C-alpha positions in Angstrom: 139.7 69.8 73.4 142.5 72.1 75.0 142.2 75.5 73.2 138.2 75.5 74.2 137.3 78.3 76.8 136.1 76.6 79.7 133.5 77.7 82.2 134.2 78.0 86.3 132.5 74.9 86.7 134.7 72.6 84.8 135.7 70.2 87.8 132.2 70.2 89.2 131.2 68.6 85.8 134.2 66.4 85.9 133.5 65.5 89.3 129.9 64.5 88.1 131.5 62.5 85.7 129.7 64.6 82.8 130.1 64.1 79.1 132.0 67.0 77.7 131.8 68.6 73.9 132.5 71.7 72.1 129.9 73.9 72.3 130.1 77.6 70.8 133.9 77.5 71.4 133.3 76.1 74.9 133.8 72.6 76.9 130.6 71.9 78.0 128.4 68.8 79.6 126.3 67.7 77.0 124.8 65.3 79.3 125.9 63.5 82.8 126.0 59.3 83.2 122.0 59.7 83.8 121.3 60.5 80.5 119.0 62.9 78.6 115.9 61.5 79.3 116.5 61.0 82.9 117.4 64.9 83.2 114.8 65.9 81.0 112.2 64.5 83.2 114.3 65.6 86.7 113.5 69.2 85.7 110.2 68.7 84.4 109.3 67.0 88.2 112.2 68.5 90.5 114.4 70.9 89.4 117.4 70.9 87.0 120.5 72.7 87.2 122.5 74.6 83.9 125.9 75.9 83.4 124.8 78.9 81.5 128.0 80.6 81.9 129.4 80.1 78.0 126.2 82.6 77.2 127.9 86.1 76.8 127.4 88.7 79.3 127.6 92.4 78.3 127.2 95.5 80.8 125.9 98.7 79.5 126.5 102.1 81.5 126.6 105.9 80.7 123.9 108.5 80.3 122.7 107.4 76.7 122.8 103.5 77.4 118.8 103.3 77.2 119.2 105.4 73.9 122.1 103.1 72.8 120.0 100.0 73.4 116.9 101.5 72.2 118.8 101.8 68.8 120.3 98.3 68.7 117.7 96.3 70.1 113.9 95.4 68.8 112.3 95.7 72.5 111.8 98.6 74.3 114.4 99.0 76.6 112.3 102.0 78.1 109.6 99.7 79.6 112.0 98.2 82.2 112.2 99.8 85.4 114.6 97.9 88.1 114.0 94.6 89.2 112.6 93.9 85.5 114.0 91.9 82.2 112.7 91.0 78.7 113.3 89.0 75.9 114.7 90.6 72.7 116.5 90.6 69.6 119.6 92.1 68.1 118.4 92.9 64.5 119.8 93.9 61.2 118.5 96.6 58.6 116.7 94.1 56.5 114.9 92.7 59.9 117.1 89.4 60.4 118.3 88.0 63.5 122.1 88.8 64.4 121.2 87.4 67.5 118.4 87.0 70.1 119.2 87.8 73.5 117.7 89.0 77.2 117.9 92.5 78.6 118.2 92.7 82.6 118.2 95.9 85.1 118.9 94.6 88.2 120.4 98.4 89.1 119.3 101.9 88.0 122.5 103.0 85.9 123.2 99.3 84.3 122.0 97.2 82.0 122.8 93.5 81.4 122.4 91.9 77.7 122.7 88.2 77.8 123.8 86.8 74.2 124.5 83.2 73.0 128.1 81.8 73.1 128.5 81.1 69.8 127.7 85.0 68.7 129.0 86.7 71.5 132.1 87.9 69.4 130.1 89.1 66.2 127.6 90.4 68.8 130.1 92.6 70.3 131.4 93.7 67.2 128.1 94.9 65.9 127.4 96.7 68.7 130.8 98.3 69.0 130.4 99.6 65.3 127.3 101.3 66.5 128.8 102.5 69.9 130.7 105.0 67.8 127.2 107.2 67.5 127.1 106.9 71.4 130.2 108.0 73.1 129.2 108.4 76.6 128.2 104.8 76.8 130.1 102.1 78.1 130.3 98.5 77.3 132.2 96.0 79.2 132.1 92.3 78.2 132.2 90.4 81.6 131.6 87.1 80.3 134.8 85.6 81.7 134.3 87.4 85.0 130.7 86.4 86.2 129.3 82.8 86.2 125.4 82.3 85.4 123.6 79.3 86.8 120.2 78.4 86.1 117.7 76.3 88.1 114.3 75.3 86.3 111.3 73.2 87.5 108.6 73.0 89.8 111.0 72.5 92.7 113.3 75.4 92.3 111.4 77.9 94.5 111.8 75.2 97.3 115.7 74.2 96.9 116.5 78.4 96.1 114.5 79.9 99.1 116.0 78.4 102.0 119.6 79.3 101.2 118.8 82.8 100.8 120.6 84.4 103.6 119.1 88.1 102.7 116.8 89.5 100.2 113.9 87.7 98.9 112.7 86.4 95.6 111.8 87.9 92.6 107.8 89.0 92.3 106.4 86.2 91.4 105.6 86.6 87.4 108.0 85.8 84.7 110.8 88.3 83.9 111.1 90.2 87.6 114.1 90.4 89.1 115.7 91.0 92.6 119.3 90.6 94.3 119.9 88.3 97.3 122.7 86.6 99.2 123.5 83.0 99.4 126.3 82.1 101.4 127.0 85.7 101.9 127.7 86.1 97.8 125.7 89.0 96.3 123.6 87.1 93.6 121.7 88.7 91.2 118.5 86.7 90.9 116.1 86.5 87.5 112.9 84.8 86.9 114.4 83.6 83.5 114.8 80.5 81.7 115.3 78.3 78.9 112.8 75.3 79.2 109.8 76.5 79.1 109.1 75.7 82.9 106.8 78.2 84.7 109.1 78.1 87.7 113.0 78.9 87.3 115.1 81.5 88.3 118.8 82.5 86.8 121.7 83.2 88.9 124.3 86.0 88.3 127.4 86.0 90.5 130.7 86.4 90.9 133.1 83.4 89.7 135.2 83.2 92.9 132.0 82.4 94.6 130.0 80.5 91.8 131.3 77.1 92.7 130.1 76.8 96.2 127.0 77.9 95.2 126.7 75.1 92.4 127.3 72.5 95.0 124.8 73.8 97.4 122.2 73.6 95.0 123.1 70.0 94.3 123.0 68.8 97.5 119.9 70.8 98.0 118.0 68.4 95.5 119.0 70.0 92.3 119.6 67.5 89.2 122.9 68.9 86.7 121.5 68.9 83.2 123.6 69.4 80.3 122.9 70.5 76.7 121.5 67.3 75.7 118.4 67.8 77.8 118.6 71.9 77.4 117.7 71.2 74.1 114.8 68.6 74.4 113.1 70.9 77.3 113.1 74.4 74.6 112.2 71.9 71.7 109.2 70.9 73.8 108.7 74.1 74.8 108.6 75.6 71.0 111.6 78.2 72.2 113.5 79.3 69.1 117.6 78.3 68.9 119.8 80.7 66.9 120.9 79.2 63.9 117.9 76.9 63.7 114.5 79.2 64.1 116.5 82.9 63.4 119.5 83.3 61.0 119.6 81.7 57.9 117.4 79.0 56.4 117.9 75.6 54.6 117.6 77.6 51.2 120.6 80.3 52.0 117.9 82.6 52.8 117.5 84.7 56.1 114.9 84.3 58.4 112.5 87.3 59.0 112.4 87.7 62.6 108.7 87.5 63.2 109.2 83.9 61.4 109.4 83.3 65.3 105.9 83.6 67.2 108.2 84.5 70.2 109.1 87.7 68.2 105.8 89.5 68.8 106.9 89.9 72.6 110.3 90.9 71.8 109.5 93.6 68.7 108.4 97.2 69.9 107.4 100.1 67.7 107.2 102.3 70.6 107.7 106.0 69.9 110.1 106.2 72.3 112.4 103.9 70.5 113.0 106.5 67.6 114.4 105.5 64.4 116.1 102.1 65.7 117.7 99.5 63.4 115.6 97.7 60.8 112.3 99.4 61.7 110.8 99.4 58.6 111.4 96.0 57.6 110.5 94.7 60.9 107.0 96.9 60.4 106.5 95.3 57.4 106.7 91.9 59.1 104.7 93.0 61.8 101.9 93.7 59.2 102.3 90.2 57.5 102.5 88.6 60.8 99.1 90.0 61.6 97.7 89.2 58.5 99.0 85.5 58.6 97.5 85.1 62.4 94.1 86.2 61.1 94.1 83.8 58.4 94.9 86.3 55.6 97.7 86.1 53.0 101.1 87.4 54.5 103.1 88.2 51.3 106.6 88.2 50.5 107.3 90.1 53.7 106.8 86.8 55.8 106.6 83.8 53.3 107.0 81.4 55.8 106.5 81.1 59.9 108.0 78.5 62.4 105.4 75.9 63.7 105.3 73.4 66.2 105.1 70.0 64.5 104.4 66.4 66.2 105.0 63.6 63.8 102.1 61.1 63.6 104.0 58.9 62.0 107.0 56.3 62.3 110.3 58.6 62.3 112.1 61.2 63.9 112.7 64.7 62.3 116.0 65.9 62.1 117.0 69.5 61.2 116.8 70.1 57.6 114.1 67.1 56.6 112.0 68.5 54.2 108.3 69.3 54.7 105.7 68.7 52.2 101.8 69.4 52.1 99.9 67.4 49.4 103.2 66.4 47.6 104.2 70.4 47.6 107.7 71.2 48.6 105.7 73.8 51.7 109.3 74.0 54.1 112.1 72.4 56.6 112.1 71.0 59.9 114.5 73.7 61.6 114.7 71.6 64.9 113.8 68.1 65.7 114.1 64.9 67.8 112.4 62.7 70.3 111.7 63.8 73.5 110.5 62.3 76.7 107.5 63.2 78.5 105.3 61.7 81.5 101.8 61.1 80.9 99.0 62.6 83.0 96.3 60.4 84.7 93.4 62.3 86.5 92.0 65.2 85.9 93.0 69.3 86.3 94.8 69.8 89.4 94.2 66.4 91.0 95.9 64.7 88.1 99.0 62.4 88.5 101.8 62.1 86.2 103.0 58.4 85.2 106.5 57.1 86.7 107.6 56.0 83.5 108.4 58.3 80.7 107.3 57.7 77.2 108.9 59.4 74.1 107.3 61.5 70.9 108.7 62.7 68.1 108.5 66.7 67.9 109.7 69.4 66.0 109.6 72.9 64.7 109.2 73.4 60.9 109.6 76.8 58.8 106.6 76.3 57.0 104.5 78.4 54.3 102.8 81.0 56.4 99.6 80.4 55.1 99.4 76.4 56.8 97.7 76.7 60.1 97.1 74.6 63.2 95.8 71.2 62.6 96.8 70.8 59.3 98.1 67.3 58.3 101.7 67.4 56.4 104.6 64.7 55.5 108.2 64.9 56.4 110.7 63.2 54.4 112.9 61.1 56.3 115.3 58.7 54.6 113.5 59.1 51.4 109.9 58.2 52.8 107.4 60.4 53.7 106.2 60.2 57.4 103.1 61.6 58.5 102.6 65.1 60.5 100.5 67.8 62.0 101.1 71.3 63.0 99.9 71.8 66.3 99.4 75.1 68.7 101.9 73.6 71.3 103.7 70.6 72.4 103.2 71.5 76.0 101.4 74.2 78.6 103.3 76.0 81.2 100.1 78.2 82.3 99.4 75.9 85.3 102.6 76.4 87.6 104.2 74.9 89.3 104.3 71.9 86.9 104.5 71.8 82.7 101.6 69.4 81.3 102.9 67.5 78.1 100.4 67.7 75.5 100.7 64.7 73.0 99.0 65.9 69.5 96.4 63.1 70.1 95.2 64.8 73.5 94.4 68.3 72.7 90.9 69.9 73.4 88.2 67.7 72.1 84.8 68.3 71.5 82.2 67.9 74.0 80.9 64.4 74.3 77.0 64.2 73.5 74.8 63.0 76.6 73.7 59.4 75.7 71.0 59.8 78.8 68.5 57.1 78.3 65.4 59.5 78.1 64.4 62.8 79.2 62.3 62.0 82.1 64.4 59.8 83.7 67.1 62.2 83.3 64.8 64.8 84.8 63.9 62.6 87.8 67.8 62.1 88.4 68.0 65.3 88.4 65.6 66.4 90.8 66.9 63.8 93.1 70.6 64.9 92.9 69.9 68.5 93.3 67.7 67.5 96.4 70.9 65.2 98.0 73.1 68.3 96.9 71.0 70.8 98.6 70.7 68.8 101.6 74.4 67.9 102.4 75.3 71.6 101.7 72.4 73.1 104.0 72.6 70.5 106.7 75.7 68.5 106.8 78.6 70.8 105.7 80.9 73.1 107.5 80.8 76.3 104.5 83.4 78.5 105.1 83.9 79.8 101.5 83.9 83.7 102.0 82.2 84.8 98.8 79.0 82.9 99.7 76.1 83.4 101.6 72.7 81.5 102.1 69.5 83.6 101.8 66.8 83.4 104.5 63.6 81.4 103.1 61.5 84.1 102.9 64.2 86.0 100.4 64.5 82.6 98.3 60.8 82.1 97.8 60.3 85.7 96.8 63.1 85.4 94.5 60.9 82.7 92.4 57.7 84.8 93.1 56.5 86.4 90.2 57.7 88.9 89.1 60.6 86.5 88.0 60.9 86.2 84.3 59.3 89.3 83.3 60.8 92.3 82.0 60.9 96.2 83.4 63.3 98.2 81.1 63.2 102.0 82.0 64.9 104.5 82.1 64.4 108.5 83.2 63.2 110.8 80.8 64.3 114.7 81.2 61.2 116.2 79.2 59.3 114.4 81.8 61.4 116.1 84.4 63.4 113.2 85.6 60.6 110.7 86.0 60.9 107.0 85.3 59.4 105.5 82.2 59.0 102.0 81.7 58.7 100.3 78.3 56.4 97.3 79.4 53.2 97.3 81.2 52.3 95.7 84.4 55.7 96.9 86.1 53.9 99.0 88.9 55.1 96.3 91.5 58.4 96.0 90.6 59.0 100.0 90.2 57.9 99.7 93.8 60.4 96.9 94.5 63.1 98.9 92.9 62.3 102.0 94.6 61.6 100.8 98.1 65.5 98.6 97.0 67.1 102.0 96.3 65.9 103.4 99.6 66.9 100.8 101.9 70.2 100.7 100.4 70.2 104.6 100.9 69.5 104.0 104.1 72.5 101.1 105.0 75.4 103.0 102.8 74.1 106.4 104.1 73.9 107.7 100.9 71.9 109.8 98.2 72.3 108.0 95.2 72.2 104.1 94.1 72.0 102.0 91.0 70.6 98.5 91.9 69.8 97.3 88.5 73.6 95.5 87.9 72.8 91.8 88.1 76.7 91.0 89.5 79.7 93.1 91.3 81.7 92.4 88.2 78.6 94.4 86.0 78.7 97.0 88.9 82.2 97.8 88.3 82.0 97.0 84.4 79.3 99.7 84.5 81.0 102.4 86.5 84.4 102.1 84.4 82.4 102.7 81.5 80.6 105.3 83.1 83.7 107.1 83.7 85.1 106.7 80.5 81.9 108.5 79.1 82.3 110.7 81.7 86.3 112.0 80.8 85.0 112.1 77.2 81.7 114.2 77.9 83.0 117.0 75.9 84.2 115.3 72.6 81.9 113.0 71.2 83.0 113.1 67.6 86.7 111.7 68.4 87.4 108.0 69.5 86.9 107.9 73.6 90.0 108.0 75.3 90.5 105.5 78.2 91.6 105.9 81.4 95.0 107.1 81.4 96.1 105.5 84.8 94.6 103.6 87.0 95.7 102.8 90.3 94.4 99.1 92.3 95.4 96.0 94.2 97.6 93.6 92.1 95.4 90.5 91.9 98.2 88.4 93.0 97.9 90.3 96.2 94.2 89.7 96.7 92.6 92.2 94.4 89.5 91.3 92.5 89.3 90.1 89.3 87.0 92.6 87.9 89.7 95.2 88.9 92.5 93.8 86.6 93.2 94.7 83.2 92.3 91.0 82.6 88.8 91.4 84.3 86.5 94.0 83.6 88.6 96.8 83.3 90.4 95.7 80.4 88.2 97.6 77.7 88.3 101.1 79.8 91.8 101.5 80.5 94.5 103.0 78.1 97.8 101.3 77.6 101.0 103.2 79.1 102.9 104.5 76.1 106.6 103.7 78.1 106.0 100.1 79.1 103.3 99.1 76.5 101.1 97.6 79.2 97.8 98.4 80.7 98.2 101.6 82.2 98.0 100.1 85.7 100.0 101.0 88.7 99.4 98.7 91.7 99.3 99.5 95.5 102.7 98.8 97.4 102.7 96.6 100.6 104.0 96.1 103.6 107.4 94.4 103.6 106.3 92.5 106.6 102.5 92.2 105.5 101.8 91.7 101.9 97.9 91.8 102.7 98.2 95.4 104.0 98.8 98.5 101.7 102.0 100.8 102.4 100.3 103.6 102.6 104.0 105.8 102.9 105.1 104.5 99.8 101.6 105.5 97.8 102.6 109.3 98.2 105.1 108.9 95.5 103.1 106.7 93.4 100.6 109.1 93.2 102.4 111.8 92.5 104.0 110.3 89.8 101.4 108.4 87.7 98.6 110.9 88.6 95.8 108.5 88.1 92.2 109.1 86.9 90.7 106.0 89.1 92.1 104.2 92.9 90.1 101.0 93.0 90.2 100.0 96.7 89.3 96.7 97.9 90.2 92.9 97.6 88.7 89.6 97.3 91.4 88.5 99.7 90.8 91.1 102.7 91.7 90.8 106.3 92.7 94.6 106.7 90.6 97.9 106.6 91.2 99.8 103.3 93.4 103.4 103.9 90.7 105.0 102.3 90.4 108.3 104.6 94.4 108.6 103.9 94.1 107.8 100.2 91.5 110.1 99.5 94.0 112.7 101.0 96.5 112.2 98.9 94.3 112.1 96.0 92.9 115.7 97.1 96.6 116.9 97.8 98.2 115.5 94.1 95.4 113.8 91.6 92.3 116.2 92.6 90.8 114.8 89.5 91.0 111.4 90.6 87.8 109.2 91.0 88.4 106.7 94.8 86.1 103.8 94.5 86.1 100.9 96.8 84.8 97.4 95.4 83.3 96.2 98.4 82.0 92.8 97.3 83.2 90.7 100.0 82.9 93.1 102.9 79.8 94.9 101.9 77.3 93.6 104.4 80.1 94.7 107.1 79.7 98.2 105.8 79.7 100.3 109.1 81.1 101.2 112.3 82.3 97.7 113.2 84.2 97.4 110.0 84.4 100.8 108.0 82.5 103.2 106.4 84.0 104.1 103.1 81.8 106.6 101.9 82.2 108.5 105.1 86.0 107.9 104.9 86.3 109.9 101.7 85.3 107.2 98.7 83.2 108.8 96.4 81.7 105.6 95.3 81.5 102.3 96.4 80.6 99.2 94.5 79.9 95.5 95.3 78.1 92.2 95.4 75.3 91.7 97.4 75.9 87.7 98.3 78.8 87.6 100.0 78.9 89.1 103.9 75.8 90.8 102.6 72.2 88.6 103.0 71.0 88.9 99.4 70.3 87.6 96.1 73.6 87.0 93.6 72.9 90.8 92.3 75.5 93.9 92.4 75.1 97.6 93.5 76.6 101.1 93.3 76.5 103.8 95.7 77.4 107.5 96.5 76.6 110.7 97.2 76.0 112.7 94.1 72.6 114.0 94.0 72.7 116.4 96.8 70.6 119.8 97.0 72.9 121.6 94.5 73.9 118.7 92.4 72.0 119.6 89.6 75.1 120.5 86.6 77.9 119.8 88.5 80.4 116.9 87.2 79.5 114.7 90.2 75.8 114.8 88.7 76.7 114.2 85.4 79.1 111.4 86.2 75.8 109.7 88.0 74.1 110.2 85.2 76.9 108.0 83.5 76.5 105.4 85.8 72.8 105.3 85.1 73.1 105.4 81.3 76.4 102.9 81.4 74.0 100.5 83.5 71.0 100.9 81.0 71.1 100.4 78.4 74.8 100.1 78.8 74.9 96.8 80.7 71.4 95.3 81.0 68.4 94.8 79.8 66.0 92.4 82.0 67.9 93.1 85.1 66.6 89.9 86.8 63.3 91.2 88.5 63.0 88.2 90.6 66.2 88.6 92.6 65.5 92.0 92.8 62.8 91.1 94.9 64.7 89.0 97.0 67.2 91.6 97.5 64.8 93.9 98.9 63.6 91.6 101.6 67.3 90.7 102.4 67.8 94.3 102.6 65.3 94.8 105.1 66.7 92.1 107.1 70.3 93.5 106.6 69.2 96.7 108.3 67.5 95.4 110.8 70.1 92.8 112.1 73.4 94.5 110.7 74.5 95.4 114.0 74.7 92.6 116.1 75.5 90.4 112.8 78.7 92.4 111.8 80.0 92.7 115.4 79.5 88.5 115.7 81.0 87.8 112.3 84.1 89.9 113.2 84.3 88.3 116.7 83.9 84.8 115.0 86.5 85.6 112.6 89.2 86.5 115.2 88.8 83.7 117.3 88.2 81.2 114.4 92.1 82.5 113.5 93.5 82.6 117.0 92.5 78.9 117.6 94.2 77.8 114.4 97.2 79.6 115.4 96.9 78.2 118.6 96.9 74.6 117.1 100.1 74.7 115.4 98.9 76.1 111.9 100.1 79.2 109.9 98.2 82.0 110.0 98.6 85.1 107.6 97.9 88.7 108.8 99.0 90.5 111.9 98.9 89.0 115.3 98.0 91.6 117.0 94.8 92.3 115.5 93.8 88.3 115.9 95.2 88.0 112.3 91.7 89.7 110.7 89.7 92.6 110.7 86.8 91.3 108.4 85.4 88.0 107.7 88.1 86.3 106.3 91.0 84.3 107.7 93.7 83.2 105.3 95.6 79.9 106.3 99.1 78.9 104.8 99.2 75.2 104.2 102.3 74.9 102.1 103.5 75.8 98.5 101.3 74.2 96.1 99.1 72.1 98.5 96.1 74.5 98.9 94.0 73.0 96.2 94.7 69.0 97.5 94.2 70.4 101.1 90.6 72.1 100.2 89.8 68.5 98.4 90.7 66.9 101.6 88.6 69.1 104.0 85.5 69.1 101.6 85.8 65.2 101.7 85.4 65.9 105.4 82.2 68.0 104.7 84.3 71.6 105.2 84.0 73.8 102.1 86.9 76.3 101.9 88.7 77.9 99.0 92.5 77.4 97.9 94.1 80.5 97.1 97.3 81.8 96.1 99.4 84.0 98.6 101.4 87.1 97.6 104.2 85.1 96.9 103.1 82.4 94.6 102.7 82.0 90.7 99.1 81.2 90.2 95.7 79.6 91.5 97.5 76.2 90.7 100.3 76.6 92.9 98.3 78.2 95.7 99.5 77.6 99.3 96.9 79.2 101.0 92.9 78.8 102.2 90.8 81.6 102.0 87.9 81.0 104.5 85.3 82.8 105.9 82.8 83.1 109.1 80.2 84.8 107.4 77.4 82.1 106.6 78.0 80.0 109.2 77.7 82.6 111.7 74.4 83.6 110.8 73.4 80.0 111.1 74.5 80.7 114.9 77.9 79.6 114.9 79.7 81.9 117.9 83.5 81.7 119.4 83.6 78.6 121.3 81.9 76.6 117.9 84.8 78.2 115.7 87.3 77.3 118.1 86.0 73.7 118.2 86.1 73.8 114.6 89.9 74.8 114.3 90.8 72.2 116.5 89.3 69.8 114.2 90.7 71.1 111.0 94.1 70.6 112.5 93.6 67.5 113.4 92.6 66.2 110.0 95.9 69.0 108.1 98.2 67.8 110.6 97.6 64.5 111.4 95.2 63.3 108.4 92.2 62.3 111.0 88.7 61.4 109.9 86.9 63.9 110.8 83.8 64.1 108.7 81.2 62.5 111.6 82.6 65.2 114.2 81.6 68.1 111.2 78.2 66.9 110.6 77.8 66.7 114.5 79.1 70.1 114.6 76.7 71.3 111.9 73.8 69.6 113.4 72.7 72.5 115.7 73.0 75.0 113.4 70.6 74.7 110.8 68.1 77.3 111.4 69.0 80.7 110.5 69.7 83.6 112.6 69.5 87.5 111.6 66.7 87.2 109.2 62.5 87.7 109.6 61.1 83.9 109.7 57.9 83.0 107.6 56.1 83.6 110.4 57.4 87.2 111.1 56.4 88.4 108.0 53.0 86.3 107.8 53.9 84.1 104.7 52.2 80.7 104.8 54.7 79.0 102.6 52.3 76.4 101.6 49.9 79.2 100.1 52.9 80.7 98.4 54.1 77.4 97.0 50.7 76.8 95.7 50.8 80.4 94.1 54.3 79.7 92.3 53.5 76.3 91.2 
């Protein structure tokens, strides 16, 4: 093996007694003494450490570097900002893969292309050939100068984070980058990897500092992993390998790039790329791929597609084995082996993995594109046909920090039929269980869910009185001077209710325009987004409506509302950014030392650059006031056509001088749900100032007309008249008691947060303001521990909401509890009571103490709702109302 190239880590591997083999011209570890199964499982349950320095690392600089990369790669390099990376391919004119690769942009004026070790020389020759057309571009091969380490698995973050002496981890989403220092060595750090792990990093570091970092990672708990387990990990993940799923097939034909489903993320037809290599051939493949995904005949451009295959019979599928369907040869195995996995027990987030690994025969196969998920096949193994099945995936990584292996017989199952003994016994059981749950939640629990609020008894009773289950569709008709016309009879009462409700909201917000027919905060946002699209297209009713060109919001991982995200209500109303090819959304920057607060100084450049048409303030994880006045000032100066909205869903009931008054501070419109800090039923509201004396015919008036249209008939038909009646009563209560309630709620939250901190717990936020300016308190409990601690607290009769912090990868990796004091404030708890609660919670979280009886006792004095009207106050005889309802 003396002629083989060696990475800087060879001595590290030898000290660990690795079995070394030739791979792509390099001497590399295929496994360590523990073996492939141990290494595979170590990566899935801990952290695997991989020497990937044999991969080629090509650096590109120069004025036309991006133009060059756009020409020779399949993906859109213009989409990369500094601190981002992307999967891509090096393609030929026929739409085949010369190699697959990863493109990184750590610095403004430099790109790094990582290619496969066995293809490096071929890739360099191909790229140099095309460099002749780009004389200003410099390509430098630093494969021998830089080391590359991959750290993958659920414990990768906890191992790496304490070692960083300067800088921070990349933002918690795949393909993000950062530059840090470890032991005073510069490390370029990427959230990338080739294992399918949702949590993993790749490190670029100078050779002279690399071996020490390797040893430091091993000492910190990382398990060295060789090429054998690297292959089983990528196979289980369904990731392609050049020479198997890309390149040429077993008949000697070139495999189309789109035969690999991952290519849909790696090929771009953005106009920014121009006429790049293989564009026409790739576009024909793309059309065929789209047809195949829709169950249509893909045609000659894409005769076969790579699919995950589970061997359901006895045998191991190997590369090159033939695949049959109904005795017809339909393809070949491209990769296959026996792969270890840990079977799960229990349900969802609280399931556990069995200690002893099992094994299953998995494969990827290049098969006829007409074959879909769930179809049965046969694989010829040693001249014998063995049963197999096409599956959508072998594992899932969408519940970080752990991968979940999915055996073919454990894919989603249809719901089971109810085998209850009879309808009446089931109905009785339901009533008994519902009453038990009601008593438990209302009398024995401390509810700290910040998005919940119990209604007063009168509001509840009115919500189930007639007109519940009735209809009252209506709209104003210009021919009748704007008079509302109802489409049903018997609606005089609900018309009065709705008019009174709007007036109470106008009083609450001190505004002149309210839409109260929306039945949730999410629907309020949907109606508003739809109305804004309608409004910006008002002069052109024949062309396809254009969407919002750019939206600025709080990212969901930093507490932003779901409905304000492209994955939520915003999805159908925001355009695609032609540069990034993603939804045209830019996120508010946050302070480095407080990710829950907007960095208003950094907003100016973003608003100037992006010229948003809509800015969405407000969060679901909100402990600070939003900078409404400052944002509006920036909008007026740099983006005067932009609408500023504040989604107050969580803080609607705090609207006022104790918290903030966005409409007075410059927001054009407020939306919200009416059942969080507000006292009401589960509905929504839209409010603003659009109907002044001179408003008729103005853009503001026309926009408000669009809001009403997109509410009805755009969003609702029956707008839940019973809950509207209950909401009106709650609005009366809010307007009567809001001053005292709001002041008490904020004081309680501050006292609760400070007490938790004094008990030795980690409270998020600014200690100078007692950690919160709202009803919410955020408690850090440790990475990935949020869900379990929330469940433990529920067993103690404390109901909280686990939440991912801005540093975490998703709700399944939650390391915080989001809590709110509003409901228990309304039941009469005050600062000393919340301080007492903080002590009990600390005893349980830190010491594991059983506090259930103390919690029941703490709740006992607080069963009667405050800040509300009693039945006696309003002359309601509950017995008479109950008889009338029945």
